[in-house]
C-alpha positions in Angstrom: 14.2 16.2 -18.5 14.3 12.4 -18.6 12.2 9.8 -16.8 13.6 6.7 -15.1 11.6 3.9 -13.6 13.6 1.5 -11.3 12.6 -1.4 -9.1 14.6 -1.5 -5.8 14.6 -4.2 -3.2 13.3 -3.3 0.2 16.8 -3.7 1.8 18.3 -1.2 -0.7 15.4 1.3 -0.9 16.6 3.6 2.0 20.1 3.7 0.7 19.0 4.6 -2.9 16.5 7.3 -1.6 19.2 8.7 0.7 21.6 9.0 -2.2 19.1 10.5 -4.6 17.9 13.0 -2.0 21.3 14.7 -2.1 20.3 16.3 -5.5 18.3 19.5 -5.7 14.6 19.0 -5.7 14.3 21.3 -8.7 16.6 18.8 -10.6 15.2 15.5 -9.4 11.6 14.5 -8.6 11.0 11.2 -6.8 7.7 9.5 -7.2 7.2 6.3 -5.2 4.8 3.7 -6.5 3.6 0.4 -5.0 1.9 -2.6 -6.5 -0.9 -2.2 -3.9 -4.2 -0.5 -4.5 -4.3 3.0 -3.0 -7.4 2.2 -0.9 -5.5 -0.3 1.2 -2.5 1.9 2.0 -2.6 4.0 5.1 -0.6 7.2 5.4 -1.3 8.5 8.9 -2.3 7.4 12.4 -5.5 9.4 12.0 -6.4 7.4 9.0 -5.8 4.2 10.9 -8.1 5.5 13.7 -10.8 6.5 11.3 -10.7 3.1 9.5 -10.8 1.2 12.8 -13.7 3.3 14.1 -15.6 2.7 10.8 -14.9 -1.1 11.0 -16.1 -1.2 14.6 -19.3 0.6 13.6 -19.9 -1.9 10.7 -19.4 -4.9 13.0 -21.8 -3.4 15.6 -24.4 -3.0 12.8 -23.9 -6.7 11.7 -22.1 -5.7 8.5 -19.2 -8.1 8.4 -17.9 -11.1 6.4 -17.9 -14.6 7.6 -14.5 -16.3 7.9 -15.2 -18.2 4.6 -16.2 -15.0 2.8 -13.1 -13.2 4.1 -10.8 -16.0 3.0 -12.3 -16.1 -0.5 -11.9 -12.3 -0.9 -8.3 -12.5 0.4 -7.5 -15.4 -2.0 -9.0 -13.4 -4.9 -7.1 -10.2 -3.9 -3.7 -12.0 -3.6 -4.2 -13.9 -6.9 -5.7 -11.1 -9.0 -4.0 -8.0 -7.6 -0.6 -9.4 -6.6 -0.3 -12.5 -8.7 0.3 -14.7 -5.6 -1.6 -18.1 -5.7 -2.3 -20.0 -2.6 
C-alpha cells in the first residue's frame, strides 16, 4: 500500500474524485483534508441549525463581540491560520 498526497484546484476536484471513485474501495481510500480548522466546518443542516440557535442564545444573553473585536479576530484568523494578510 502506498500513500499519495495531492493538491487539486477546486475546478478539477470533482473530476479527479469521479475518476478515482471508479476503483474498488478496498484498493483505494480517499481522505479529504482542508486547510481550515475542523471547528469552523459544517457537515449538515442540523449542525447549522444548532450553531445558529446557540449563537442566537448567546446574543440574547449579551455574549457577543463588538464590530472592532470581531474584525480583530477575523484578521488574526486569516493571517495566522490561512496566511492571508489584509
